[in-house]
MINU-994748 format. One record per atom (N, C-alpha, C, O): x, y, z. Coordinates in pm, whole numbers, plus 50000, padded with zeros to 5 digits. Layout:
N
XYZ;...
END
This chain:
314
320160266011875;319100262811971;318770274812059;317610277412091;319840282212099;319610294012183;318760304412111;317940311112173;318970305611979;318190315311902;316720311311898;315840319811906;316460298311885;315080293211884;314410296112019;313270300412024;315150293512127;314630296312262;314350311212277;313340315112335;315260319612224;315100334112232;313810338612164;313040346412220;313560333612042;312370337411966;311090332812037;310120340312047;311100320312087;309930315012158;309680322812287;308540326512317;310760325312363;310640332612489;310120346712467;309300351612544;310600353312360;310140366812328;308650366512293;307900375512332;308230356212219;306820354812185;305950352912308;304880358812318;306420344612402;305700342312527;305610355212608;304580358412666;306710362712610;306780375412683;305760385412628;305040391812705;305690386712497;304770396112433;303320391412449;302430399512472;303100378412438;301760372712456;301250375612597;300100379712615;302110373512696;301730376212835;301380390712856;300410393812925;302180399912796;301900414212809;300560417712745;299820426012797;300260411412632;298990414012561;297800409712647;296790416612652;297930398212714;296850393312803;296620403112917;295480406112952;297710408112976;297610417413089;296970430613045;296110436013114;297390435712928;296810448212876;295310446712856;294520455312897;294920435712793;293510433312761;292650432712887;291610439112894;293090425012986;292310423513109;292310436213193;291310439413258;293420443413193;293510456113267;292550466413209;291930474113282;292430466313076;291520475613010;290070472513048;289270481713067;289730459613058;288380455713098;288070460513240;286980465513268;289050458813330;288860463113470;288670478313476;287790483313547;289510485513400;289430500213400;288070505013350;287480514213406;287580498713243;286280502613189;285140499113284;284150506313292;285290488113356;284250484313453;284090495113559;282980498013604;285220501113598;285190511713700;285060525613637;285240535813704;284740525913505;284460538413433;285610548413437;285400560413454;286810543113421;287990551713410;288030557213267;287850549413173;288260570213246;288250576013112;289190568713015;290260564113053;288750567812889;289510560512788;290880566612766;291850559512740;290960580112777;292260586712760;293260581812864;294420579212834;292780580712989;293650576013096;294090561613070;295230557913095;293150553413018;293480539512986;294610539112883;295570531612896;294470547512779;295470547712673;296810552912721;297860547312688;296780563612799;298020570012841;298730562912956;299930564812977;297990554613030;298610547813144;298650532713125;299730526913112;297480526313122;297440511813115;298080506312988;298880496912994;297740512112872;298300507012748;299780510512737;300590502112695;300140522912774;301560526812768;302400518412864;303470513512827;301910516712987;302640508413084;302600493713043;303570486313060;301440489612989;301300475612948;302250471812836;302850461112839;302380480712736;303290477612626;304750478712668;305640474312595;305000484612786;306360485112840;306670473212932;307790471712981;305650464712954;305860453013040;307000443912992;307790439413074;307090441012860;308220432712816;309580438712850;310480431712894;309720452112828;310970458812864;311240457413014;312360454613057;310170459413094;310330458813239;310750444913285;311690443413364;310050434813234;310360421013274;311780417213232;312520411213310;312150420713109;313490417213059;314580424413137;315600418513171;314360437413167;315380445213238;315500440813384;316610440113437;314370437913449;314420433213588;315120419713595;315950417413683;314790410713501;315430397513498;316930399013475;317720392113539;317320408113385;318740410313356;319470415913478;320570411413511;318840425613546;319440431613665;319570421213777;320600420613844;318530413213796;318520402813899;319640392513875;320240387413969;319900389713746;320940379913711;322320386113695;323240379713645;322460398713739;323770405113735;324230409013596;325420408613566;323280412613509;323620416613371;323100430813346;322160432613268;323700440913412;323200454713399;323280460313258;322450468613220;324260455913179;324390460913042;323150457812959;322670466212883;322630445612976;321420441812903;320230450312949;319440455012868;320110452213082;318980459713138;318950474113088;317910479013045;320110480813092;320170495013052;320070496312900;319370505112850;320770487512827;320740488012680;319330485712628;318930491612527;318580477112695;317200474312654;316340486912661;315530489412571;316520494712766;315750507112782;316150517312676;315290523312610;317460519312659;317940529012560;317520525012419;317030533312342;317710512212385;317330507412252;315840508512227;315420512312118;315020505212327;313570506012314;313110520312292;312230522812210;313710529812365;313350543912348;313680548712206;312900555912144;314850544612156;315260548512021;314310542511918;313840549511828;314010529611931;313150522711834;311710527711839;311050528411735;311220531011958;309850536211968;309660548811885;308600550811824;310690557311882;310590569911807;310970567911660;310230572211571;312110561511635;312620560711497;311970549711413;311960550611290;311430539511477;310760528711402;309240529511416;308530530211316;308750529511540;307300529111564;306630542111519;305670541811442;307140553611566;306540566511529;306700569011379;305790574111314;307850565511324;308080567111180;307080559011100;306560563710999;306800546811145;305830538211077;304440544311080;303710543910981;304070550111195;302760556811208;302670568311107;301650569811039;303720576311098;303730587611003;303630582810859;302940589010777;304320571810827;304400567110689;303120560210641;302780560910523;302400553410734;301210545810691;299910553610706;298890550010647;299930564410784;298700572210805;298430581310685;299340588010635;297180581610640;296810590110527;296850604810568;297410613210497;296250607710681;296220621510729;296360621510880;295650614210950;297280629610930;297510630111075;297180644111126;297870653811095;296120644811202;295710657711259;295180655411400;293980656411424;296090652211493;295660648911630;294950660511698;295310672211682;293930657111775;293170667311847;293960672611966;293800684112007;294810664112022;295560667712142;296850675112107;297520671712009;297190685212184;298450692412166;299550684912240;299790687312359;300220675912170;301220667312234;302440675112281;303090671112377;302770686212213;303930694012256;303660700712390;304480700012482;302500707212400;302180714512523;301950705312642;302250709012756;301430693112615;301010684612727;301860672012750;301890666912862;302530667012648;303100653612663;304580651912628;305320645312701;305030657812516;306370654412466;307480658012564;308510651312569;307290668712643;308300672412741;308480661412845;309570659512900;307380654212872;307460643112969;308310631612916;308780623412995;308530631012786;309430620812730;310870625512739;311790617312746;311080638712737;312430644312740;313010645212882;314190642312903;312190649312978;312670651513115;313380639213174;314500640613225;312780627013170;313460615513228;314770611913156;315680606413218;314860614913026;316100612412951;317210621413003;318350616913020;316880634113028;317870643513081;318250639813226;319420641013265;317260635313303;317540630813441;318450618613439;319380617613519;318190609313346;319030597413328;320460601413297;321410595513349;320620611613211;321950616413174;322730621413297;323920618813310;322040628413386;322670633213509;323050621613601;324100621913667;322190611513606;322390600313698;323610591713663;324230585913752;323950590813534;325040581613495;326420587913503;327420581313474;326490600613543;327790607213553;328690600713657;329910600813643;328080595113764;328890588613867;329130573813838;329720566713919;328670569113720;328980555613677;328070544713732;328340532813714;326990548713800;326080538613854;324670544413871;324500555913909;323680536113842;322280539813870;321920533014001;321700520914004;321870540714108;321700535414243;320220533414278;319340537014200;319980527714394;318600526014440;317950539614468;316750541414450;318770549214513;318260562814534;317810568814400;316750575014392;318630566914296;318270571414162;316970564714118;316090571014059;316860551714147;315660544014110;314410550114173;313370551514108;314520553714302;313380559614372;312970572914308;311780575814296;313950580814266;313660593614201;312970591414066;312060598914031;313410581313991;312790578313862;311330574113879;310460578213802;311060565913981;309690561514008;308830573214053;307650574114020;309430582214130;308710594314174;308350603014054;307280609114050;309250603613957;309000611213834;307810605513757;306990612913703;307730592213752;306600585813685;305300588813761;304250590913700;305390589113893;304230592413976;303720606413945;302510608613939;304640615813926;304240629613895;303580630413757;302670638413736;304040622013664;303430621613530;302010616213537;301100621613473;301820605713614;300480599913629;299530609913695;298360610813658;300040617313793;299240627613860;298830638413760;297690643113761;299770642213675;299480652013570;298370647113477;297460654613443;298460634413436;297460628713346;296070628413411;295070631413346;296030624713540;294750624113610;294110637913621;292900639313605;294930648013649;294410661613658;293960666713522;292950673513510;294740663213419;294420667713284;293140661013232;292390666913155;292920648613275;291760640913228;290430647213272;289390644613212;290480655313377;289250661613426;288670671213322;287480674513325;289530675713231;289090685213128;288600678213001;288230684812904;288590664813003;288190657312884;286740652712897;286430644512982;285840657912814;284420654212822;284170640612757;283840639712639;284330629912836;284170616412780;283090608312851;282960596312828;282320614712934;281410607413023;280450598112948;280290586512986;279820603212842;278860594912768;279560583012704;279050571812705;280750585712648;281510575012581;281920564312682;281880552412653;282330568812801;282730559412907;281550550712947;281690538612965;280380557112962;279180549713002;278860538712901;278520527512939;278980541912773;278680532112668;279640520312675;279220508712671;280940523412686;281950512812693;281750504312819;281870492112816;281450511312930;281290504313057;280120494513053;280200483413104;279000498912989;277840490112978;278150477812894;277700466812924;278930479812788;279300468712698;280190458712771;280010446612759;281140463912849;282050455212925;281300447813034;281560436113060;280360454913098;279590449213209;278850436413169;278700427313250;278400435813043;277650424112995;278480411312999;277960400513027;279780412612970;280630400712958;281670399613069;282440390013073;281690409513161;282740409713263;282510399113370;281400397013417;283620392313406;283560382313513;284910381613583;285930379013520;284900384113716;286140383413792;286740369413787;287960367713791;285860359313778;286320345313773;287180343113648;288100334813648;286880350513542;287640349313418;288840358713417;289930355013374;288640371013465;289670381313457;290890378213544;292030379113499;290640374413670;291750372113764;292700360913718;293920363013718;292180349013679;293080338513630;293860342713505;295030339313490;293200350213415;293880354813294;295000364713327;296060364413266;294740373513425;295790382713470;296970374913527;298130377813498;296650364813610;297690356313667;298500349213559;299720348513566;297790343913459;298460337313347;299370346913273;300500343513237;298880359113252;299660369313182;300970372213254;302020373113191;300900373813387;302110376813465;303090365013464;304300367013456;302560352813471;303430341013465;304150340413330;305350337813324;303400342813222;304000342613088;305090353213075;306140350713017;304820365113129;305790376113121;307070372613198;308170374713148;306910367313319;308070364113403;308910352913341;310130354013332;308240342213299;308950330813238;309600335013106;310760331713079;308830342413024;309370347012896;310570356112913;311540355012838;310520365013013;311630374313038;312890366713079;313990369713032;312730356813167;313870349013216;314600342213099;315810343213086;313840335113016;314460327612906;314950336912794;315890333412722;314320348512779;314790358212681;316180363112716;317080363312631;316370367012842;317660372112887;318730361412885;319850363812839;318400349412935;319390338712941;319820334212801;321010332312776;318840332512710;319190328112575;319960339012501;320870335912423;319610351712524;320330362812461;321780363212508;322680365812429;321990360612637;323350360312692;324170349112629;325350350812599;323530337712610;324220326312547;324580329412402;325660325812356;323670336112331;323940340112193;325140349612189;326010348412103;325160359012283;326270368612290;327600361512313;328600364712249;327610351912405;328840344512435;329290336012315;330470335312283;328310329512250;328620320712137;329270328312022;330230323511961;328740340011991;329250347711877;330250358611917;330710366311833;330570359312045;331530369312090;331000383512082;331770393012067;329680384812092;329040398112087;328820402912231;328500394912319;328980415812254;328770421012389;327310420312428;326430421012342;327050418912558;325670418612607;324960431812581;323740432212566;325740442712575;325160455812545;324520455812406;323390460312390;325240450612306;324730450112168;323490441112160;322520444512093;323540429712228;322380420712231;321170427912290;320060426912238;321400435212399;320310442412466;319750453712384;318530455712379;320640461212317;320200473412249;319570470612113;318840478912060;319860458812055;319270455511926;318240444311938;317050446511915;318680432211974;317790420511972;316660421612074;315480420312039;317020424112201;315990424412305;315110436712292;313890435812305;315720448412266;314910460612255;313980460112134;312870465212140;314440453812023;313570452411907;312390443311940;311250446211902;312660432412009;311590423112047;310600429312144;309390427712129;311130436412245;310230442212346;309500454612294;308550459212358;309930460012180;309230471512120;308090467112029;307330475511980;307970454112005;306910449011917;305500452711965;304660456311882;305200451912097;303850455912142;303520470312104;302420473212057;304490479612126;304260493612087;304010494711937;303140502211893;304790487211859;304650487611713;303260482711670;302590489111589;302850471311726;301550465511690;300400474611733;299490477311654;300440479411859;299370488011911;299290501011831;298190505411796;300440507211802;300460520011732;300010518811587;299290527411537;300440508111519;300010506011380;298500503511375;297800509011290;298020495311468;296580492411475;295780505111498;294750507311434;296270513611590;295580526311620;295620535611500;294630542211469;296760536211432;296920545111316;296000540811202;295390549211137;295910527811178;295040522511072;293580525911099;292810528611007;293200525611228;291820528811266;291570543811277;290460548211309;292610551811248;292460566311253;292610572211392;292370584111411;293010564011490;293190568711628;294640573111648;295400566911724;295020583911579;296410588511581;296810593511719;297960591811760;295870599711791;296160604511926;296640593012014;297610594312089;295940581712003;296290570012083;297670564712043;298470560712128;297940564711912;299210559511861;300400567811911;301370562411963;300290581011896;301390589911939;301480590012091;302580589812147;300320590512158;300310590412305;300920577812362;301600578312465;300690566412296;301250553712341;302780553912335;303440548812425;303330559912229;304790560612213;305400569612320;306400565912382;304800581312342;305320590512444;305220584212583;306160584712661;304040578412612;303850572012743;304780560212764;305270558112875;305020552412659;305900540812670;307350544912697;308030538712779;307800555412628;309170560212653;309320565712794;310340563812859;308270572612841;308270577712979;308360565913076;309140566413171;307580555513052;307570543713138;308910536313133;309400531613235;309500535413012;310790528612998;311870535013083;312600528213156;311970548313072;313060555513139;312850556813289;313810558513364;311600556113334;311330557813477;311030544513546;311780540213633;309930538013507;309500525713575;310440513913545;310890507013637;310740511813416;311570500313378;312970501613437;313470492413502;313600513113413;314960515313464;314960515813617;315860510513682;313930522513673;313850523613818;313660510213886;314310507413987;312760501813831;312510488513889;313760479813882;314080472613977;314460480513768;315680472513751;316770476813850;317480468413904;316890490013872;317900495113965;317530492514111;318410491514196;316240491414140;315820487814276;316230473414309;316620470414422;316140464714209;316550450614228;318040449814256;318470443014350;318830456814175;320290457314190;320780470614135;320450474014022;321580478314211;322200490314155;322990486514029;323670476214027;322890494813924;323460490813795;324600499913751;324380511713722;325820494713747;326950502613697;326840504513546;326320495813476;327320515813495;327310518513351;328530526613312;328850536613376;329220522413206;330350529813151;329810538813041;329770535212924;329390550713082;328720559812988;329590563112868;329090564212756;330890564812890;331790568712781;331850558012672;332050561112555;331670545312711;331750534312615;330510533612527;330550528012417;329400539212575;328140538112501;327580551812465;326370553612453;328480561512449;328050575312426;327240577012298;326320585212294;327570569312192;326820570612067;325360566812088;324460573912043;325100555612156;323730550912179;322960560612268;321790563512242;323620565412373;322960574912464;322640587912390;321550593512405;323600592612308;323390604912230;322250603012130;321460612212108;322180591212067;321110588311971;319750589012039;318790594411982;319650583612162;318400584312236;318010598812263;316840602412251;318990607112300;318720621212329;318280628612202;317320636212204;319000626112091;318670632711964;317270628711917;316490637211874;316950615711927;315620610911885;314530617311969;313480621111916;314770618612101;313770624712189;313600639512160;312480644712161;314710646612134;314640660812099;313890662711967;313150672311950;314100653211873;313390654011746;311900651911765;311080658211698;311540643111858;310130640911892;309510653911942;308410657611901;310220660812031;309730673612084;309600683811971;308600691111964;310600684311883;310590693711770;309400691011677;308720700411635;309160678411644;308060674811553;306700678211612;305830683211542;306520675511742;305240678511806;305050693711824;303930698811817;306170700811848;306090715311866;305640722211738;304890732011742;306100717011624;305780723011495;304680715511420;304360718711305;304100705411489;303020697311429;303420691611292;302630691911197;304650686411284;305160680711159;304850665811153;305750657411151;303570662611150;303140648511145;303030644110999;301930641610949;304170643310931;304170640810787;305040628810752;305790623710835;304930624410626;305760613410578;307230617610572;308130609310591;307480630410546;308860635410545;309490634010683;310660630410696;308700636910786;309180635310923;309480620610951;310460617311018;308610611810900;308830597410915;310130593010852;310860584910910;310440598310733;311700594910664;312890599910744;313910593110751;312780611810804;313860617210886;314160608011005;315320605811040;313090602711065;313260593511178;313910580411132;314730574811204;313530575611013;314110563310959;315610565110934;316380555710952;316020577110892;317450580010869;318230578410999;319320572611000;317670583511109;318340582011240;318420567311278;319430562811331;317340559811250;317330545511278;318430538511197;319140529911249;318580542311069;319620536510984;321010539011039;321840530011041;321270551411083;322580554811140;322850546811268;323960542011291;321810545511349;321930538011475;322250523311449;323160517711510;321510517011358;321720502811328;323070500611261;323750490711290;323490509811172;324770508611105;325920509211205;326860501311196;325850518511300;326890519611403;326940507011489;328020502111523;325770502011524;325690490111611;326280477911539;327050470411598;325920476011414;326410464511338;327920465311318;328600455011318;328440477411301;329890479011284;330660475811411;331830472011406;329970477311526;330640474811654;330650460111693;331260456311792;329960451811614;329910437411646;331250430811613;331410418811632;
END
């Protein structure tokens, strides 16, 4: 029964996030915010909403292992599963944006900062504030960089299309519904996952790093595959980088603000190391523009090693 509740709750959580993303995009277009900014901020943050809700709920309920494992697992899966899938299904990948020069380092910096923060065995509220400040600096960078993107005509077209059907009477209730679905879904996801862990004698860390992180990574997977199929590879890769940035800063920071989170880094060194290796590989691939199926297979190999180690630890 707990597994059924977990699946339903995860579905509600993802559905709520999808509603919020959709309505936020309409609001952004109404105010003529550049599409690049929408993709790099609203969609990246929106697809991280399930991780945020699940981690905050876990932290609030005194389950820091689930909160932290969810972030680490999601970061690993975003690169080794989602990005690998984009590489494998895309016919030709030739992004216009230089992701190495402008974006991939932003995925690495918070991971290295996280590594420094866990040396004392706890992610404190002070650490949380620094992580949120780091996300603020990334958003500032994106806003400044967007000034160099000539999208004015495209924005005008999208804005006119949205204006025809836009209604605050419709948007506000839908946003409210989305947040309710996310909050309720997150609560039951964490509680049912904890019950599953207790029933089968599995640690909450393993539940968080595999089951919850896989479920909360579904929005990134769906959005990125959809973008890749439509030939919008920039959006697909940008969504993954932005989502990992949001996971390590906003998700982890928000959860630690609710409750400082202790972590036994030595006990989970393989998972933490896998996240670092996957992020370094992301930087390497973007630096050398290796957007190929071979690169996708390399990422899948890391995913296989990660899942094999996790399953052996059960």
